[in-house]
C-alpha positions in Angstrom: 10.3 26.5 19.8 11.1 30.0 21.1 13.3 32.3 19.0 16.3 32.2 21.4 16.5 28.4 21.3 16.1 28.4 17.5 18.9 31.0 17.2 21.1 28.9 19.4 20.5 25.8 17.3 21.6 27.7 14.3 24.7 28.8 16.2 25.5 25.1 16.6 24.9 24.6 12.9 27.2 27.5 12.0 30.0 26.1 14.2 29.5 22.7 12.5 29.6 24.3 9.0 32.8 26.2 9.9 34.5 23.0 11.3 33.5 21.1 8.2 34.8 23.8 5.9 38.1 23.9 7.8 38.4 20.1 7.3 37.7 20.4 3.6 36.1 17.0 2.9 35.6 16.1 -0.7 32.0 16.0 -2.0 31.3 14.1 -5.2 27.8 15.5 -5.4 26.6 12.0 -5.8 23.6 12.3 -3.6 24.6 9.2 -1.7 24.2 11.1 1.6 20.4 11.2 1.0 19.8 7.7 -0.3 20.1 6.0 3.1 19.1 2.4 2.3 21.1 2.3 -0.9 24.3 3.3 0.9 23.7 1.6 4.3 23.2 4.5 6.7 20.6 6.2 8.8 20.1 9.9 9.4 19.4 10.4 13.1 18.2 13.8 14.3 17.1 15.4 17.6 13.6 16.8 18.1 15.3 20.3 18.2 16.6 19.7 14.7 13.3 18.3 13.6 11.4 21.4 14.6 13.9 23.7 12.9 13.8 21.6 9.7 10.1 21.3 9.5 9.5 25.0 10.3 11.1 25.8 6.9 11.0 22.6 5.0 9.3 22.3 1.6 6.2 20.1 1.2 6.9 16.4 1.3 4.8 13.4 0.7 3.9 11.1 3.6 4.5 8.4 4.7 8.2 9.0 4.5 10.4 5.9 4.0 13.6 5.1 5.9 15.2 4.5 2.5 15.9 8.1 1.4 15.4 11.8 2.3 12.2 13.3 0.8 14.0 16.6 0.5 16.5 15.4 -2.1 15.4 16.3 -5.6 17.8 15.6 -8.6 20.6 14.9 -6.1 20.2 18.3 -4.5 18.8 19.3 -1.1 15.6 21.3 -1.2 15.9 22.0 2.6 19.5 23.1 2.7 19.1 26.1 5.1 17.4 24.2 7.9 19.0 20.9 7.3 20.0 18.9 10.4 23.5 18.4 11.8 24.0 15.0 10.2 23.4 16.5 6.8 25.9 19.2 7.5 28.6 16.9 8.7 28.3 13.8 6.6 30.6 13.3 3.6 31.5 10.0 2.0 35.2 11.1 1.7 37.1 8.3 3.5 39.9 10.7 4.6 37.3 12.8 6.6 35.5 10.1 8.5 37.3 10.5 11.9 37.1 14.3 11.7 33.4 14.1 10.8 32.7 11.9 13.7 34.5 14.3 16.1 32.5 17.3 14.7 29.3 15.4 15.1 30.0 14.4 18.7 31.0 17.9 19.7 27.9 19.4 18.1 25.5 16.8 19.5 26.8 17.5 23.0 26.0 21.2 22.3 22.5 20.4 21.2 21.9 18.2 24.2 23.2 21.0 26.4 20.7 23.4 24.8 17.9 20.9 25.3 18.8 20.8 29.0 19.3 24.5 29.4 15.8 25.2 27.8 14.2 22.3 29.6 13.2 20.9 26.2 13.9 17.2 26.9 15.9 15.1 24.5 14.7 12.8 21.8 17.0 11.3 19.1 15.5 9.2 16.3 15.8 8.6 12.5 14.6 11.4 10.3 11.6 9.5 8.9 10.3 8.9 12.4 9.9 12.7 13.0 8.6 13.3 9.5 6.0 10.6 9.8 4.7 11.2 13.4 4.9 15.0 13.1 5.8 15.5 16.7 8.7 14.9 18.9 6.2 13.9 21.5 2.6 12.5 21.6 0.3 11.8 18.7 0.8 12.9 15.1 -0.1 16.5 14.4 -2.1 17.5 11.3 -0.2 19.3 8.6 -0.8 23.0 8.2 -2.0 24.6 4.9 1.5 24.4 3.5 1.8 20.7 4.3 4.2 21.3 7.2 3.7 19.4 10.4 4.3 21.5 13.6 6.6 20.1 16.3 5.8 22.0 19.5 8.3 21.6 22.2 6.0 22.6 25.0 
């Protein structure tokens, strides 16, 4: 991913963070957001988000299950800085659900627009799919010396 596209993805993240902060959802720090199967949800991300995440993610064991996020340790996120949009916007606060959905839709549209502007294509799948296959396209890539899997966009 080129530096301009990466910068623009982080701009979308910053806008999402600001919108979430303005909405003020309650967080019980329960870690439910990362235990997908237990709480009946799936974290979908785009290939743009996958590349940003994996560029800075800590080591994780593969294969990755659809049941939980491998970056959650002791109910805390170990990949907080590069975490995807869904992680930034999701809160289990019932009073926030409609607002969270609106923020998500706005920011997803912005990510799709970036993918189109940079001719990067668009792929949207559950987190574990990207973590296990290692690439938004084609065969799985080998991890580098830090255990990260590169996700080239070109």
